[in-house]
C-alpha positions as CSV (number, residue, x, y, z in Angstrom):
1,X,0.0,0.0,0.0
2,X,1.6,3.3,-1.1
3,X,0.5,6.7,0.2
4,X,-1.4,7.8,-2.8
5,X,-5.1,6.9,-3.1
6,X,-7.8,7.0,-0.3
7,X,-8.0,5.0,2.5
8,X,-11.4,3.8,3.9
9,X,-11.3,2.5,7.4
10,X,-14.8,1.2,8.4
11,X,-15.3,0.8,12.1
12,X,-12.6,3.3,12.6
13,X,-14.1,4.9,15.7
14,X,-13.7,1.6,17.5
15,X,-10.7,0.3,19.6
16,X,-8.8,-1.5,17.0
17,X,-9.9,1.0,14.2
18,X,-8.6,4.2,16.0
19,X,-5.3,2.5,16.6
20,X,-5.1,1.5,12.8
21,X,-5.9,5.2,12.0
22,X,-3.1,6.4,14.2
23,X,-0.6,4.1,12.8
24,X,-1.6,5.0,9.2
25,X,-1.1,8.7,10.0
26,X,2.2,8.1,11.6
27,X,3.2,6.1,8.1
28,X,2.3,9.2,6.2
29,X,-1.2,8.0,4.9
30,X,-3.1,11.1,5.2
31,X,-5.9,10.7,2.6
32,X,-8.1,8.8,5.2
33,X,-12.0,8.5,5.3
34,X,-12.8,7.1,8.7
35,X,-16.2,5.8,9.2
36,X,-18.3,4.6,12.2
37,X,-22.0,4.3,13.2
38,X,-21.4,5.8,16.6
39,X,-21.6,9.7,17.2
40,X,-18.0,11.1,16.4
41,X,-18.0,12.3,20.0
42,X,-18.0,8.5,21.2
43,X,-15.2,7.3,19.1
44,X,-12.2,6.1,20.9
45,X,-9.8,8.1,19.1
46,X,-10.7,11.1,16.5
47,X,-8.3,12.7,14.1
48,X,-9.6,16.2,12.9
49,X,-7.4,16.4,10.1
50,X,-8.8,13.6,8.2
51,X,-12.3,13.0,6.9
52,X,-14.5,11.5,9.7
53,X,-18.2,10.3,8.8
54,X,-20.9,8.8,10.9
55,X,-22.8,6.3,8.8
56,X,-24.6,3.2,9.2
57,X,-22.8,0.6,7.0
58,X,-25.6,-1.9,7.2
59,X,-27.2,0.2,4.6
60,X,-26.2,-0.2,1.0
61,X,-26.4,3.4,0.0
62,X,-23.9,4.3,3.0
63,X,-21.4,1.8,1.9
64,X,-21.6,3.2,-1.8
65,X,-21.0,6.8,-0.5
66,X,-18.2,6.0,1.7
67,X,-16.3,3.8,-1.1
68,X,-17.0,5.9,-4.1
69,X,-13.3,6.9,-4.5
70,X,-11.7,4.7,-2.1
71,X,-8.5,2.8,-3.2
72,X,-8.0,0.5,-0.3
73,X,-10.6,-0.7,2.2
74,X,-10.1,-1.7,5.9
75,X,-13.4,-3.3,7.3
76,X,-13.2,-3.5,10.8
77,X,-16.9,-2.6,11.5
78,X,-19.1,-5.0,13.5
79,X,-21.7,-5.2,16.4
80,X,-19.7,-7.3,19.0
81,X,-18.1,-7.0,22.3
82,X,-16.8,-9.6,24.9
83,X,-18.3,-12.8,25.8
84,X,-21.1,-11.4,27.8
85,X,-22.2,-9.5,24.8
86,X,-21.9,-11.9,22.1
87,X,-23.7,-14.7,24.1
88,X,-26.8,-12.4,24.8
89,X,-26.8,-10.7,21.4
90,X,-26.6,-13.3,18.5
91,X,-29.0,-12.0,16.4
92,X,-27.4,-8.5,16.7
93,X,-23.9,-10.0,15.9
94,X,-25.2,-11.7,12.9
95,X,-26.5,-8.6,11.2
96,X,-23.0,-7.3,10.9
97,X,-23.2,-9.7,7.8
98,X,-24.9,-6.8,6.1
99,X,-21.9,-4.4,6.5
100,X,-19.8,-7.2,5.1
101,X,-21.9,-7.8,2.2
102,X,-22.6,-4.2,1.3
103,X,-19.2,-3.0,1.7
104,X,-17.9,-5.8,-0.6
105,X,-20.5,-5.0,-3.2
106,X,-19.5,-1.4,-3.0
107,X,-16.1,-2.0,-3.0
108,X,-16.4,-4.0,-6.3
109,X,-18.2,-1.3,-7.9
110,X,-15.9,1.4,-7.0
111,X,-12.8,-0.9,-8.3
112,X,-11.2,-0.8,-4.9
113,X,-7.6,-2.1,-5.1
114,X,-7.6,-4.4,-2.0
115,X,-10.1,-5.1,0.8
116,X,-9.2,-6.2,4.4
117,X,-11.5,-8.0,6.4
118,X,-11.0,-8.4,10.4
119,X,-12.4,-11.9,11.2
120,X,-12.0,-13.6,14.5
121,X,-11.0,-16.8,16.3
122,X,-14.6,-17.3,17.0
123,X,-15.0,-19.1,13.5
124,X,-13.0,-22.0,15.0
125,X,-15.3,-25.2,15.8
126,X,-16.5,-25.1,19.5
127,X,-15.8,-28.9,19.8
128,X,-12.0,-28.1,19.5
129,X,-12.0,-25.8,22.4
130,X,-13.5,-28.0,25.2
131,X,-10.7,-28.2,27.6
132,X,-8.3,-25.6,29.1
133,X,-5.2,-27.3,27.8
134,X,-6.4,-26.6,24.2
135,X,-4.3,-27.4,21.3
136,X,-3.4,-24.1,19.3
137,X,-6.0,-23.4,16.6
138,X,-4.5,-23.8,12.9
139,X,-6.1,-22.1,10.4
140,X,-7.4,-25.3,8.5
141,X,-9.2,-25.9,11.8
142,X,-11.9,-23.7,10.6
143,X,-13.4,-26.7,8.7
144,X,-15.6,-28.7,8.8
145,X,-17.4,-25.8,10.4
146,X,-19.2,-25.4,13.5
147,X,-18.0,-21.9,15.0
148,X,-19.3,-19.9,18.1
149,X,-23.0,-19.5,17.6
150,X,-23.9,-16.0,16.2
151,X,-21.0,-14.2,16.0
152,X,-18.8,-16.8,14.8
153,X,-21.0,-17.8,12.0
154,X,-21.4,-14.3,10.7
155,X,-17.4,-14.0,10.8
156,X,-16.9,-17.3,8.9
157,X,-19.5,-16.5,6.3
158,X,-18.1,-13.0,5.6
159,X,-14.8,-14.6,5.1
160,X,-16.4,-16.8,2.5
161,X,-17.7,-13.8,0.8
162,X,-14.3,-12.3,0.7
163,X,-13.1,-15.4,-0.9
164,X,-15.7,-15.8,-3.5
165,X,-15.5,-11.9,-4.4
166,X,-11.9,-12.5,-5.0
167,X,-12.3,-15.5,-7.1
168,X,-15.4,-14.5,-9.0
169,X,-14.8,-10.5,-9.5
170,X,-10.9,-10.0,-8.9
171,X,-11.5,-8.0,-5.8
172,X,-8.0,-8.5,-3.8
173,X,-9.0,-9.6,-0.5
174,X,-6.9,-10.3,2.8
175,X,-8.5,-11.6,5.9
176,X,-6.9,-11.7,9.6
177,X,-8.5,-13.9,12.4
178,X,-8.0,-12.0,15.5
179,X,-7.5,-13.4,18.7
180,X,-8.5,-11.5,21.7
181,X,-6.8,-7.9,21.4
182,X,-6.5,-5.6,24.2
183,X,-4.6,-2.3,25.2
184,X,-5.4,1.3,26.0
185,X,-8.3,3.3,24.5
186,X,-10.5,0.1,24.5
187,X,-13.9,-0.4,25.9
188,X,-13.6,-1.5,29.5
189,X,-17.2,-1.0,31.1
190,X,-20.7,-1.2,29.6
191,X,-20.9,-5.0,28.9
192,X,-19.0,-5.0,25.6
193,X,-15.4,-5.2,27.2
194,X,-13.3,-8.2,27.1
195,X,-11.4,-10.1,29.7
196,X,-8.3,-8.0,30.3
197,X,-10.2,-4.9,30.5
198,X,-13.0,-6.2,32.4
199,X,-10.2,-7.6,35.0
200,X,-8.3,-4.4,35.0
201,X,-11.6,-2.6,35.8
202,X,-12.6,-5.0,38.5
203,X,-9.2,-4.7,40.2
204,X,-9.0,-0.9,39.9
205,X,-12.8,-0.7,41.2
206,X,-11.7,-3.0,44.1
207,X,-8.7,-0.7,45.1
208,X,-10.5,2.6,44.8
209,X,-13.4,1.4,46.9
210,X,-11.5,-0.6,49.5
211,X,-13.6,-3.7,48.9
212,X,-10.8,-6.1,48.6
213,X,-12.8,-9.0,46.6
214,X,-13.3,-9.5,42.6
215,X,-15.9,-11.4,40.9
216,X,-14.5,-13.7,38.1
217,X,-16.9,-15.4,35.8
218,X,-16.5,-19.1,35.7
219,X,-14.1,-21.0,37.7
220,X,-10.9,-19.0,36.6
221,X,-9.1,-22.1,34.7
222,X,-10.5,-21.4,31.3
223,X,-7.7,-20.4,29.1
224,X,-7.1,-17.7,26.4
225,X,-4.2,-15.9,24.6
226,X,-4.2,-12.2,24.5
227,X,-2.6,-10.0,22.0
228,X,-1.5,-6.5,22.7
229,X,-2.8,-3.6,20.3
230,X,0.5,-2.6,18.9
231,X,1.4,-6.2,17.8
232,X,-2.3,-6.6,16.2
233,X,-1.6,-3.2,14.0
234,X,1.6,-4.4,12.9
235,X,0.3,-8.0,11.8
236,X,-2.8,-6.1,10.3
237,X,-0.4,-4.1,7.8
238,X,1.7,-7.1,7.2
239,X,-1.4,-9.4,6.1
240,X,-2.8,-6.2,4.1
241,X,0.2,-5.9,2.0
242,X,1.1,-9.4,1.9
243,X,0.2,-12.0,-1.1
244,X,-1.4,-14.3,1.3
245,X,-5.1,-14.6,0.2
246,X,-6.3,-17.4,2.8
247,X,-7.1,-16.2,6.3
248,X,-4.3,-16.1,8.7
249,X,-4.3,-16.1,12.6
250,X,-3.2,-13.0,14.1
251,X,-2.7,-13.6,17.8
252,X,-0.6,-14.4,20.8
253,X,0.2,-18.1,21.3
254,X,0.7,-17.8,24.9
255,X,-1.9,-19.7,26.8
256,X,-2.8,-18.5,30.4
257,X,-5.7,-19.1,32.7
258,X,-8.0,-16.3,33.7
259,X,-6.7,-16.9,37.2
260,X,-3.3,-16.0,35.8
261,X,-4.6,-13.0,34.0
262,X,-5.9,-11.8,37.5
263,X,-2.6,-12.5,39.1
264,X,-1.0,-10.4,36.7
265,X,-3.3,-7.5,37.1
266,X,-3.1,-7.7,40.7
267,X,0.6,-7.6,40.7
268,X,0.4,-4.2,38.6
269,X,-2.1,-2.9,41.3
270,X,-0.1,-3.9,44.2
271,X,-3.3,-5.7,45.6
272,X,-4.5,-9.1,46.3
273,X,-8.0,-9.8,46.3
274,X,-10.4,-12.3,47.5
275,X,-12.0,-14.2,44.2
276,X,-15.6,-14.8,44.0
277,X,-16.5,-17.4,41.1
278,X,-19.6,-16.8,39.1
279,X,-20.2,-20.2,37.7
280,X,-23.5,-18.9,36.1
281,X,-21.7,-16.2,34.1
282,X,-21.0,-16.4,30.2
283,X,-17.7,-18.1,30.0
284,X,-17.4,-19.0,26.3
285,X,-15.3,-22.0,25.1
286,X,-13.2,-23.6,27.8
287,X,-9.8,-22.8,26.1
288,X,-8.6,-21.1,23.0
289,X,-5.0,-20.5,21.9
290,X,-3.6,-19.2,18.5
291,X,-1.2,-21.5,16.0
292,X,1.0,-18.8,14.6
293,X,3.1,-21.0,12.6
294,X,1.8,-19.9,9.2
295,X,2.0,-16.0,9.8
296,X,5.5,-16.6,11.3
297,X,6.8,-18.8,8.1
298,X,5.0,-16.7,5.6
299,X,5.2,-13.1,7.1
300,X,7.8,-13.4,9.7
301,X,5.4,-11.9,12.5
302,X,5.3,-12.7,16.0
303,X,3.8,-11.0,19.1
304,X,6.5,-8.8,20.5
305,X,4.8,-7.6,23.7
306,X,4.4,-9.6,26.7
307,X,1.1,-9.9,28.4
308,X,2.9,-8.2,31.7
309,X,4.0,-5.4,29.7
310,X,1.1,-5.1,27.7
311,X,-1.4,-5.0,30.8
312,X,0.8,-2.1,32.4
313,X,-0.2,0.7,30.2
314,X,-3.7,-0.9,29.7
315,X,-4.4,-0.7,33.6
316,X,-3.0,2.9,33.8
317,X,-5.1,3.9,30.9
318,X,-8.2,2.5,32.5
319,X,-7.3,3.6,36.0
320,X,-7.0,7.1,34.7
321,X,-10.5,6.7,32.9
322,X,-12.0,5.6,36.1
323,X,-10.5,8.3,38.3
324,X,-11.6,10.9,35.7
325,X,-15.4,9.6,36.1
326,X,-15.1,9.6,39.7
327,X,-14.3,13.6,39.4
328,X,-17.2,14.1,36.8
329,X,-15.1,13.6,33.5
330,X,-13.3,11.0,31.4
331,X,-9.4,11.5,31.1
332,X,-9.2,11.1,27.3
333,X,-11.0,8.0,26.4
334,X,-13.0,10.0,23.8
335,X,-12.0,12.8,21.7
336,X,-9.2,14.3,19.8
337,X,-6.2,12.0,19.3
338,X,-7.5,9.6,22.1
339,X,-4.0,8.5,23.5
């Protein structure tokens, strides 16, 4: 991707989208159109020197309008959140297929040169994720298909659409399967947050309130891998620029339990909390990890930020937001330049 030609970032008002826009600007890509359905005041990061558009990309007319002169498209737009959200909003998650469908059609009509789609590890069959000591998931494991209900099916179907738009219409598509991305300037409350942000928020709340306990969803022995946002953005750019036409995993391959995640956040906070296990809460699959063999061999990518190192700025950022809220304002989670 060179610096000539307009870049459309769909979902650019979200967590990953905001960091991607920031990286594109740092690299000198200034002809940017950033689109999100939320009011601009609610975007995670806002850059006033570029074109910012509020639009509902579930609608065909909106997709045609924002792709009309785009050379490159990054589609990160979706109605999603953490496990608590996707398990209770399956229909809403699946309606994101309208975004994928209409953006692909509009990109084809506009002769877009390259189209990136952000998929998810939720495309993998749940039967391969039933134990905490789970085998890392390889790209080929996605089929035979039985993904996570709702959100996972939408992601897998949209991957197939990207494939067939490439095969049938010549639209160059690239797909990354994200595995649990975290970092500053992300959602940390409201029900859409993911585990690292949720644990940080709970530990901070306990420390600020003096109530020395924390609720953990499940028994704490379920496992996941977590990728820091800067590693995600580097990997996204590599996949976009590559010749890899099949989906690639993009995630950390370090497997940790939720209890271990809490240990790390407690160490950052300098506290030790009593753990209350809510076995009735949404838990998702028992274990999930990323096999990074293909992306390592083909693109030379591997995560460079350890979980301990990435959680430090994440915790500090969430702490600043929560302290700011207690004083009647946010400390920078919305508005110009974000972080």
